LORO-781611 format. One line per 5 residues: their letters; for each residue x, y, z of N, C-alpha, C, O. Coordinates in pm, whole numbers, plus 32768, in hexadecimal, padded with zeros to 4 digits. Layout:
! LORO-781611
a	X/Y/Z/X/Y/Z/X/Y/Z/X/Y/Z; ...
END
This chain:
! LORO-781611
mstit	39A0/BCE2/323B/397C/BD3D/3284/3913/BD24/3302/389C/BD20/32E3; 3932/BD16/3376/38DD/BCD2/33FA/387B/BD38/3420/3892/BDB1/3423; 3807/BCFB/343F/3790/BD5E/3481/379C/BD80/34EE/37B0/BD25/353F; 3797/BE04/3520/379F/BE23/35B3/36EA/BE28/35CD/3692/BE44/357C; 36DF/BDFE/3666/365B/BE08/3668/366E/BE4D/370E/36C7/BE2E/375D
rftgg	35FA/BEB6/3725/3616/BEF1/37A3/3596/BEBF/37EF/3526/BEC9/37BC; 35AA/BE8D/385F/3556/BE5F/38BC/3521/BEB1/3911/3565/BF14/392F; 349E/BEA0/394C/3478/BEFA/39B0/34E7/BF11/3A35/3527/BEB4/3A65; 34F0/BF8F/3A60/3568/BFB3/3AAE/35CC/BFCB/3A6C/362E/BFE3/3AB3; 35E8/BFD0/39C8/365A/C021/399F/36BF/BFB1/3985/372A/BFCA/394E
alapf	3699/BF29/39AF/372E/BED0/397A/3721/BEAE/38EB/36BF/BEA3/38A1; 37AD/BEA0/38D7/37C8/BE87/3835/37E5/BDE2/3835/3816/BD9D/388F; 37B9/BDBE/37BD/37DD/BD1F/37A9/37EE/BD01/370B/3796/BD15/36B7; 385D/BCD5/36F5/38A0/BCB7/364D/3834/BC4A/3605/3845/BC30/358E; 37C0/BC07/3654/3785/BBB4/35FE/36ED/BBEC/3632/36E2/BC25/369E
dwtnl	368E/BBDA/35E8/360D/BBE3/3602/35B6/BB6E/364E/356B/BB23/360F; 35C8/BB67/36DB/358F/BAE0/3728/34FE/BACF/3724/34C5/BA63/3733; 34B8/BB55/370A/3426/BB5D/3720/33EA/BAF5/36AC/337E/BAC2/36C7; 3423/BAD5/363A/33C8/BA93/35DC/342E/B9EF/35E6/341D/B99D/358C; 347E/B9D6/3643/349F/B95E/3642/344B/B8F5/368D/3419/B900/36FD
slfpl	3445/B86E/3621/340D/B7F6/363F/3442/B78F/3684/34AB/B776/3649; 3438/B747/36DC/345A/B6CB/3722/345A/B663/36D9/34AC/B608/36E1; 33EF/B66B/3683/33D4/B5FA/3635/3447/B5A1/35F7/3456/B527/3600; 34A0/B611/35A9/3526/B5BD/357D/356C/B575/35BB/3592/B50A/358D; 358F/B5A4/3639/35DF/B562/36BC/358D/B4E2/36D0/35D0/B486/36FF
lapsi	3518/B4C9/36BA/34B4/B46C/36EE/34A6/B3F3/368E/3495/B37C/36A6; 34B5/B449/35FB/3486/B3E2/3595/34EB/B355/3588/353D/B355/35E3; 34F7/B2E9/3536/354A/B290/3524/35BD/B2DD/34A9/3598/B330/3456; 362E/B2B4/34B5/3699/B2E3/3492/369A/B2AE/33F9/36D8/B2EE/33A4; 365C/B242/33DD/362E/B213/3364/35C3/B1F2/3335/35A0/B17C/3335
riedy	3564/B269/32F7/34DE/B23E/32E2/34CA/B1C9/3296/351D/B1AB/323F; 3466/B181/32AB/3434/B10B/3241/33B0/B109/3217/3362/B14A/325D; 337B/B0C5/31A4/3301/B0A8/31A0/331C/B019/3164/337B/AFF6/311E; 328E/AFB7/319C/32B0/AF22/3163/321A/AF07/3130/31B7/AF41/315C; 321A/AEAC/30D4/3191/AE54/30BB/31A5/ADEE/3072/3213/ADC9/3049
ldgdq	313A/ADBA/305E/312F/AD2D/3025/30EF/AD46/2F9B/307C/AD70/2F90; 313C/AD2A/2F36/310F/AD32/2EAA/3105/AC8C/2E61/3165/AC56/2E29; 308C/AC56/2E70/3094/ABE5/2E46/30D0/AB82/2EB9/30A5/AB7A/2F2C; 3135/AB3B/2E86/3184/AAE9/2EB9/3228/AB13/2EEB/3287/AAD4/2F1B; 3210/AB92/2EC8/32B2/ABDB/2EFA/3297/AC3F/2F57/324F/AC9E/2F3C
yvira	32D5/AC2D/2FD4/32E1/ACA1/302F/334E/AD00/2FF1/33BB/ACE4/2FC1; 3313/AD74/3001/336D/ADD1/2FE4/338A/AE47/3043/3328/AE74/307F; 3406/AE80/3059/342C/AEE4/30BE/347E/AF52/3078/34E3/AF32/303A; 3463/AFAC/307E/3489/B036/305C/34C0/B099/30BF/3477/B0BE/311B; 3545/B0CA/30B3/3572/B0FE/3114/35BD/B18A/30BA/35F4/B183/304C
empgi	35AC/B1FA/3108/35DC/B26D/30BF/3672/B282/30F6/3694/B27D/316D; 36C2/B29B/308D/3751/B287/30A7/37A4/B305/304C/380F/B2F2/3011; 3762/B379/3050/37B4/B3DF/2FEE/3839/B3FC/300F/3851/B3ED/3087; 3893/B41E/2FCC/3902/B441/2FD8/397F/B3CA/301B/39EF/B3EB/3043; 3949/B343/3019/39A9/B2E8/302F/39F1/B2AE/2FAE/39CB/B2CF/2F3E
dpvkd	3A5C/B254/2FC2/3A9A/B1FF/2F57/3A6E/B171/2F95/3A9F/B140/2FFB; 3A16/B13E/2F51/39D4/B0C6/2F85/3A36/B051/2F94/3A1F/AFFA/2FE8; 3AAB/B04D/2F3E/3B03/AFF2/2F56/3B63/AFF6/2FEC/3B74/AF95/3036; 3B9C/B086/3002/3BD1/B08A/306C/3BA3/B09A/30E1/3BD3/B075/314C; 3B36/B0DA/30C9/3AEE/B10F/3127/3A6D/B0C1/317D/3A34/B0EC/31E2
vritf	3A59/B05E/3144/39CC/B009/3183/3A09/AF7F/318D/3A59/AF48/3142; 39D3/AF58/31F7/39DE/AEC2/3216/3942/AE7E/3225/38ED/AEB3/326D; 392C/AE1A/31E9/38A1/ADC7/3218/38CA/AD49/3240/3917/AD05/31FD; 3896/AD22/32B3/389E/ACA3/32E6/3815/AC57/3316/37C5/AC95/335D; 37FC/ABD2/32EF/3799/AB8F/3321/37BD/AB2B/3394/382B/AAF3/3398
adrel	3770/AB1D/33DF/377D/AAC4/3459/36F7/AAAD/34A8/36A7/AB0A/34A6; 36DB/AA4D/34E1/3654/AA38/353D/35E7/AA7A/34FC/35AA/AACA/3543; 35BA/AA6C/3479/353A/AACF/3426/353B/AB52/3429/34D8/AB99/3418; 35B6/AB7B/3442/35D3/AC0B/3444/3637/AC2A/33EC/3697/ABE1/33D4; 361E/ACA9/33B5/3684/ACEE/3350/36B2/AD60/338E/3663/ADAB/33C8
rldvv	3742/AD7A/3387/3781/ADE5/33DF/37B8/AE55/3387/3810/AE2A/333C; 37A0/AECC/337A/37DE/AF2F/3323/384B/AF84/3366/3821/AFD0/33BD; 38BA/AF85/3351/391B/AFCD/339C/3948/B01C/3320/395F/AFEE/32B0; 3951/B0A9/334C/396D/B117/32E7/39D9/B190/3323/39CC/B1CC/338E; 3A18/B199/32EA/3A73/B205/3314/3A78/B286/32A3/3A9F/B26B/3231
rkett	3A58/B2F6/32BD/3A38/B366/326F/3AB9/B3DB/328F/3AC9/B417/32FA; 3AF6/B3E2/3238/3B85/B427/326C/3B57/B4D4/3238/3B11/B4ED/31D6; 3B8B/B52E/3288/3B67/B5B5/3260/3BE4/B5EB/3229/3C4B/B5FB/326B; 3BD6/B609/31A6/3C40/B67B/315C/3C4A/B6DF/319C/3BE4/B70B/31D0; 3CBC/B71F/31AE/3CC9/B7A3/31EA/3CCB/B818/316C/3CFE/B80F/30FC
rpdkt	3C94/B86B/3199/3C74/B8FB/3147/3C94/B964/3199/3C6B/B968/320D; 3CDC/B9BF/3165/3CFF/BA18/31D7/3C8F/BA8B/31C9/3C89/BAD8/3229; 3C26/BAA5/314E/3BD9/BAE3/3167/3B69/BAD6/319C/3B2B/BB3E/31B0; 3B35/BA6C/31BD/3AD8/BA12/3205/3A9A/BA62/3268/3AE5/BA79/32C7; 3A35/BA8C/326D/39F5/BACF/3301/3989/BA99/3328/395E/BACC/338F
rsefh	393A/BA2D/32F2/38BA/B9D9/332F/38B3/B95E/32D9/38B9/B952/325E; 38A0/B8EB/3358/38A5/B873/32F7/383F/B82B/335E/3844/B837/33D9; 37EA/B7E4/331E/3784/B7AB/3372/3786/B722/334A/3722/B6DD/335A; 3802/B6EB/330F/381D/B65F/32F1/3841/B624/3377/3867/B65C/33DE; 382B/B5AA/335C/3865/B545/33DF/38D7/B4FF/3390/38D4/B4D2/331D
ygsfs	394C/B500/33F9/39C2/B4BA/33DA/3A0C/B488/343B/3A1E/B4C4/34A5; 3A46/B403/341C/3A86/B390/347D/3A5F/B32A/3448/3A63/B317/33CF; 3A29/B2C3/34B1/3A27/B229/34B8/3998/B217/34B6/3973/B256/3519; 3938/B1E7/3481/38B8/B1C6/3498/38A7/B131/348A/38EF/B0EF/343E; 382E/B0ED/34E9/380D/B06F/34BD/377D/B067/34BF/3741/B0C4/34F4
rtipl	3735/AFFD/3487/36B7/AFD3/34B1/36A4/AF55/3485/36CA/AF27/3419; 3657/AF0A/34F5/363C/AE72/34F2/35B3/AE67/34B1/3552/AE99/34EA; 35A9/AE2E/3446/34F5/AE05/341D/34DE/AD79/342E/352E/AD23/3409; 3478/AD63/3463/3441/ACF1/349B/3406/ACAE/33F8/33C8/ACFA/33AF; 3419/AC41/33D7/33E9/AC14/3356/3365/ABC2/3363/3353/AB8D/33D0
pagvm	3309/ABB1/3305/32A1/AB62/3331/32C4/AACD/3302/331F/AAA9/32B9; 325A/AA7B/3345/3256/A9EB/3346/325C/A9AF/32BA/3217/A9E5/3264; 329D/A954/329E/32B2/A92C/3206/331C/A97A/31AA/332D/A963/3132; 3354/A9C9/31E8/33E0/AA17/3184/3425/A99F/317B/3436/A955/31DC; 344C/A988/310C/34C4/A93C/30C4/353E/A98E/30D1/3546/AA04/30AF
ektia	35A6/A943/310A/363F/A990/312F/366B/A9A8/30A7/368E/AA18/3083; 366D/A93A/3053/36B7/A93F/2FE6/368D/A984/2F75/36D7/A988/2F12; 361D/A9BC/2F76/35E1/AA27/2F0A/35E8/AADB/2F40/35B9/AB3F/2F0B; 3635/AACB/2FBA/3637/AB75/2FE5/36A3/ABAA/2F83/3713/AB75/2F84; 3689/AC06/2F38/36DE/AC60/2EDE/36C8/ACF2/2F0C/3664/AD1F/2F45
aryad	3737/AD31/2EE8/371C/ADC2/2EF4/374E/AE10/2E8A/37A9/ADDB/2E49; 3727/AE89/2E67/375C/AEDC/2E08/3739/AF79/2E3E/36D5/AFA3/2E77; 37AB/AFB9/2E17/379A/B07A/2E21/37AB/B0B4/2DAF/3808/B0A7/2D5F; 3730/B10C/2DA7/3734/B17D/2D2D/36E4/B1E4/2D65/3689/B1CF/2DB6; 370B/B265/2D32/36E8/B2D8/2D40/36CA/B301/2DEC/365D/B334/2E09
gmlei	371C/B2EC/2E40/372A/B2F7/2EB7/36BC/B28D/2F04/369D/B2A6/2F79; 3689/B229/2EC8/364B/B1BD/2F0C/366F/B131/2F24/368E/B0EC/2EC3; 366F/B0FC/2F9E/36B2/B066/2F82/3629/AFFD/2F84/35DC/B00F/2FE3; 360D/AFA3/2F33/35AF/AF5C/2F04/35DE/AED2/2F35/3649/AEA3/2F0D; 3581/AE84/2F9B/35A7/ADF6/2FB4/353D/ADAD/2F93/34CC/ADD7/2FA8
takvg	354F/AD51/2F68/34CF/ACFC/2F45/34FA/AC61/2F71/356C/AC33/2F64; 348D/AC1D/2FA4/3496/AB93/2FB4/3418/AB48/2F9A/33B5/AB91/2FA2; 3405/AAE7/2F84/33A7/AA78/2F58/3360/AA53/2FD7/33A7/AA39/3038; 32E4/AA4F/2FE2/3294/AA1B/3048/326B/A9A3/3028/321B/A9A5/2FCA; 328A/A926/305A/326A/A893/3025/31D5/A869/30A5/31A6/A8B4/30FB
dikpg	31B5/A7F9/308B/3154/A7D4/30E4/3177/A7CB/3179/31DB/A78F/31A0; 312A/A805/31C5/313B/A7F2/3265/311A/A770/328C/30AC/A73F/3273; 3175/A735/32C9/3169/A6A2/331B/311E/A6C7/338F/312F/A737/33BE; 30CD/A679/33C1/307A/A684/3450/30FB/A680/34B1/3150/A628/34AA; 30FF/A6F1/3511/3142/A71D/356F/313F/A6CF/35E8/31A5/A6C5/362D
akeip	30B5/A685/3611/30A5/A650/368B/30AB/A5AE/3659/3069/A580/35FC; 30F7/A570/369C/3114/A4E0/36A5/30CE/A4AD/3735/30E4/A4E8/379F; 307D/A43D/372A/3052/A3EB/37A8/30C5/A39B/37E9/3100/A34A/37A1; 30E3/A3A9/3853/3130/A34A/38A0/30D6/A2D6/3902/309A/A2EF/396B; 30DE/A26D/38C9/30AE/A1E9/3917/30DE/A1E8/39AC/314D/A20E/39D3
ikven	308B/A1C0/39EC/30AF/A1A7/3A95/30CE/A124/3A9E/3076/A0D9/3A73; 312E/A0F1/3AC8/3157/A07B/3AFB/3114/A041/3B73/312E/A08B/3BD2; 30D5/9FEC/3B92/3082/9FBC/3C15/30DB/9F61/3C55/30ED/9EF7/3C19; 311D/9F73/3CCD/3172/9F18/3D1E/3125/9EF6/3D8D/30E3/9F4D/3DC6; 3128/9E74/3DB7/30E9/9E27/3E1E/3143/9E5B/3EA6/31BD/9E62/3E97
gkks	310D/9E7C/3F1E/3130/9EC1/3F7A/317D/9E5B/3FDA/3195/9E7C/404E; 31A7/9DD8/3FA7/31D2/9D6A/3FF7/3273/9D5F/3FDE/32B1/9D6B/3F75; 329B/9D48/404E/334D/9D55/403D/3359/9CD0/3FEE/32FB/9C84/3FD8; 33D5/9CBE/3FC8/3412/9C3A/3F5F/3445/9BEC/3FC1/347C/9B81/3FA5
END
């Protein structure tokens, strides 16, 4: 059964807009946490109510992981309220320097997707470029 709210002036509304927060609309559609555990980089993503085999795709390119998720809505004739988000969602996660691509692994349990990867030694990113000095004379 739906709640009816009476606003000042006598207008009726079928939803209580007075307590609505815009935060869920501005928050990332896939919430994550990440941390370094020794030489393992760990990403945990909340994904309740999905089939990880059918609904999740993880790709790696340019030192970034991309999560693509589809959450399908089940039809329920007696549903009167839902704060769940349905549809297609994606999230790109930059990986730290030194992540070894071949060690990236994912597992799903109890509504949580966990992705791990080993972090190796970071090679120096700067390289000095020698300057070739030429004589300004024509040959």
